[in-house]
N, C-alpha and C positions, 0 to 999 in steps of 0.2 A: 504494500500500500504506500502511496506517495505520502510525503510529509505535509503537503499542502493540498487541501480538498476544498473546492468551491470558495476560496478566499478565507479558509480557516486553517490554522496550523494545528496539526494533530499532536497531542501530547501523550496520549496513552490509548492503546487498544483494549477495550473492556471485554469484548466478546467477538468471536470470529467463527461463525458456523453458517447457518442459513442467512443471517444478516451480520453485518459488521456493526458493532456499537462502539463508538470511539468518543473520547473526551478531547476537547480541543479549545482553541481560542480564536475568536474572529480576528482576522488580520488587520482590519481597519481600526478597531477600538479595544482590542485585547479582552473582550467580554468572553467569559467561560461558557461553553456550550457542550451539549451531548448531541451527537449526530448518529442516526441509524440509517444504514445504506444496504440495499439489497446486494447480497454477495453472489451475483450471477452476472456473467458478461452480457447475456441477452435474455433478460427476463421476459416471460410470456405476458401478453396483454392482461390475462387474469391475475398474475402476480402483481403487476403494476396497479391494477384496479384495487386489489386488496390493500396494497400499501397506501393508496390515496384514501381509501375508506378508513383505514386506521388513523390517518392524519385528521380526518373529519371528527372521529370519535375523540381523539386526544385534544382537539381544540375545545371541546365542550366540557372537559374534565377540569375540576378545580379542587386540588387536594395537595397538601404540603409534601406528600411523598411522591408525587408525580411531577416530573419536569414539565414546565409550561411550553406548549407548542409555540414556535416562532414562525417558521415558514417551511416550505418544501422547495428543494433545489433539485437540479439534475446533475448527476455525477457521471462522467465518462459515458459516452454513447447516449443511452436513454435510461439509465438507472436512477430512480428517484432517491432522494436523501431527505430524511425528516430531521429538521434542526429544532432542538429543544433547549 
């Protein structure tokens, strides 16, 4: 995995199986973030749709133990990345 993703500097890989979950910092303002990325070079349309559905659900959650959804980005080719 590259050290820079979508304008974010990756500081630690937290999980790497079906999805990558990484801790990082936004390059522009050093804000700490968690990024979830599909770990597949060419995800199917169904996998992408499920990822977007998850982002919609996450947007509506408000709990101190759940990171706040910020935005969805695209990483390499067409892999969605959920920024929290």
